[in-house]
N, C-alpha and C positions, 0 to 999 in steps of 0.2 A: 383542522389543524395543519400547519405547514412547517417545514424545516426553518430553523432560525437563520441559517446561512444557505439559502437556496442557490446562491451563486457558485457553490462548490459542486453542483451538478448541472448538466445540461441535458435537454431532451433530444430525442432523435429529430424532432421537428426543427428545433433551433439549429442543430448541426447541419441539417439539409439546407437551411436558408443561408448558412455561412460557409459552405464548402469552398466557394470561390473567393472568399474574403482573404486578401493577402496577409492580414494581420492574425489569422487563425492558423495554427499548426495542429494537425491531428497525429498523435503518436500511438501506435498499436503495440501493446505490451503483452499480447497473448503468450501463454506459457505452455510448453509441453516438454517437461524436463526429463533428461535421461538420468541414469544412476550416477553419473559423474557431474551432474548439475549443468549440463550444456543444453541449449535451447534450439538445436538445429531443426527439429520437427516443426516448431512454431514458425521459423523462418520460411520453411517450405510451404506451410499453410498460408503465410502472408503472400508469398509469391503466387500462389494459386488464386487467392481471392481476398480482397481487402477494400475498405472504404476509400473511394477515390481521393487522391491527394495525401493519404496518410503515409507515414514512414514506419517501418519496423523499428521498434525501440526496445532493445534487448535488456530490460531490467532483470528478468528472471534468472539468467545465467549466474552462476556463483561469482563470476568476475564481470558482471554486466556493466552497462553504461553508467549506472548510478552507484557502483560499488568501488571501493578502494582496491586497486589491483595488487597493491603491496601488502595487504592485510593477510594474516594467517587464516582467519575465518572468512567464509563467504558473506556477501551482502553487507559488508561494513560501509559506513558512510564515506562518501568521497570527500576529498579536500576541496575547499573553495576554488583552488586553481584548476583542479581536474574538472570540476563542475562547469566552470566558465568555458573550458575547451569543449566539453560535451555539448553545451548549448550552442556554441559556434558551429559545431559539426552538423547540428540539426536545424540551423537557421532560426534560432530563438533569441530574441532580444528582450529588453525590458518592456517593450510595448506589445509584445506578442501575447495572444491568448492561446494557451495550450489546452487541447482536449484529449484526454486519455481514454483509449478504447481497448476492449479485449473481448475475446471469446473464452468460453470454458470448454476446452476440447474433451476433458475427462475430469471426473471428480477427484478431490484430494489436493495435492500440492499445485495443481494446475488451475485452481480457481481464478477466473478472470478478475473477480472483484478485488481479491487481496493484492494482486499485482498492480491494479489501478490505484488502490489506496497506498501501497508502498511507494509508487512513483509520485503520487500526489503529495504524500507526507514529506518526502525529501525535497521536491521541487517547490512546494508552497513555502517551506521554511527556509529555502534559499532565496526567496523573493520572486518566484515565477507566478504569474497570474494563470492559474490552471484549474481545470474542472474535470469531472469524470462523466462520461456518457452513461446516463442511467439506463440500464437494460442491456447495455453492451451491443456487440455486433449481432447477437441473436435477435434482439428486438428490431434493430435496423433492417435486418434481412427479412424478418417476419412481416414487416410493413411494406415489403416490395421495393425498398430503396436500393439505389445502385451499388453494385460491387464491381471490382475490376481486378485484372491481373497486371495492369500497366502501372509501372512506377513513374512518378514525377521527379524531376530534379529538385534537390533541396534548395530553397531560396537562401540568399544571404541576409544577414541582419546585423545591426550594430552590436559591438561586443557587449555581452551581458555583464552588468554590474551586480555582484552578489550582495545580498543583505541577509546574513544568516541569523536566524532566531534560535540559537543553540538551546537556550533554557526550555523553550516550549517544544523543541524538536526531539531531542534524544536524552536518554538517561544513561549514565555509566554504571558499572558494577558498584562503585562506591556510593552512588546515589541510591541504588536499590538496597544496598546493605543498610544505609542510614534509614531508609523508609521502613524496614522491618521493625524498627523501634520508634517510629514517629507516627503522627496522624495520617501521613500520606497513604492512600489506598493503592495496593499493588494488585493488578488484575491479570490473571492468566487467561489468555484468549483461546487456548487449545480445548480440545474435546474433554468431556467429563472423565473418560477413562484414562486419558493422559494425566489429567489433574490428580486423580486419585491413585495413580501408580499402577493401574491394571492394564493399561494399553500401551501405545507407542511411547518409547523413551527418546528424548531429544538430547542424547548424550549418555554418559556412563550411568547416571542415576535417574530413576523414575520419580514421579510425583511432582510437587510444585514448590515454589519458593515459600519458605515459612511465612505465614500470615496472609498470603495472597488469597483473594476470592476468585471464583471461576465464572467467566462470562464467555462461553464459546462463541467464536466469531461467526460460526454458521447459523446461530440464532438471529443474526442481524442481516443475513443475505439470502438471496435465492441461489442455492448451490448450483443450479443447472445453467444459470446465465450470469452475466456481469451486472447484476441488479441487487438493489437493497430492498429490504422489507419496507412496507409503507410507514409513514411517519408515526402513526399512532402505535403500531406494534414496536417500532424502534424505541420510541420514548418510554413505552411501558417496560421494555426489557432493561433499559438503562436505569429506569427509576426503581424497579424491583431490586436491582443490585445496589441501590443506594448511592449511585455515583454522582448524581447532581448535587448531593449534600456534602461531598468530600472536599477538604481544603486543597487537595492536589491528587492526581492520579498518575501512576506509571503502569503502562501496559507492557506485556511481554508474551512471547510464544516460544517456538523452537529456534527461530533465526531472525526475529524482528520483521516478519512479513505479515502473518495473520494478525499480529498485535496491532498493526496499523488500521485494520478494519474497525476494531473497538475504538481506537483513538479518533479515527476519521468520523465515526458516527457520533461520538461525543462532540466533536467540533461542529459537525453539521447541525446538531441540536443546540448549539450555542454555548457549550462548556469548553473553555479554552485553557484550563489549567492541567493539561495532560501532556505527557511525554512518553516516548517509546524507548524501551531498554535495547540499545544496540548490542547485538550478539546474543542476547536472551539466554535460553537454556544451553545453547551450544557452548557458551562460556561458563555460565553459572554451575551447571551440573558437573562440569569437568574438574571443579575445585572442591574436594571433599571438606574443606574448612568452611564453605559457605552453607548456610542452613537450608535444608529442604525437608519436606514432610509429605506424608500421604495417608 
């Protein structure tokens, strides 16, 4: 069995063959966040060792390159105008193939996979041709492929023309509230103890959005690397949750990062009626009028 949309991933072999292709841009989204959501340690990691030709692409910081700097909450979607400026700064045009890569320097919020899927989810739905390096930098390094500390100049590219697919990209608070009384399936991508209210709280209230089911994102990835589980295991997990049979799916987590793993895996397996709740529990749990349970 194979993935329905294999073009959403690239192998280390494919990337090695295309490192010198001027139409390919490699963006490193490795995260090592501090308590104030800055990503300086990852920048230092990049400066020490990275895939040749790649650029440090700071998605993980709370006001990172794909986040709205004027939003109250971290990691909120950028405006199309901001996105165009970001693409220009990184030499990305409409004919560019972007490959997203990462390490997982420590477990938890620094999962390389979820930062790759967050970047992919935003860029893909803004019209960028992008893919994720399956296995991440860990697999690249384990195969003896080259790493460097030398940075290359960012190439220029024609100005990017945005084509935003908002409906399939993100859900709002009102979308989620409507989904609590509709056939749309709401999926909590956090760990089981967060879902049932006994573990980490992502805001003032613990538990989950009323009516949501739980599919922890870690069940779909290799937590020690930026890699996904194999296609059979992935499909089985999504199928056990009944997601392929849903009329529509909205995923969420604490801040709309881990939720993109579940959403990406659905897309990878051919299900495209899925959106991600921007702001997620950071917004929802702060409003006592919105329904939660545990």
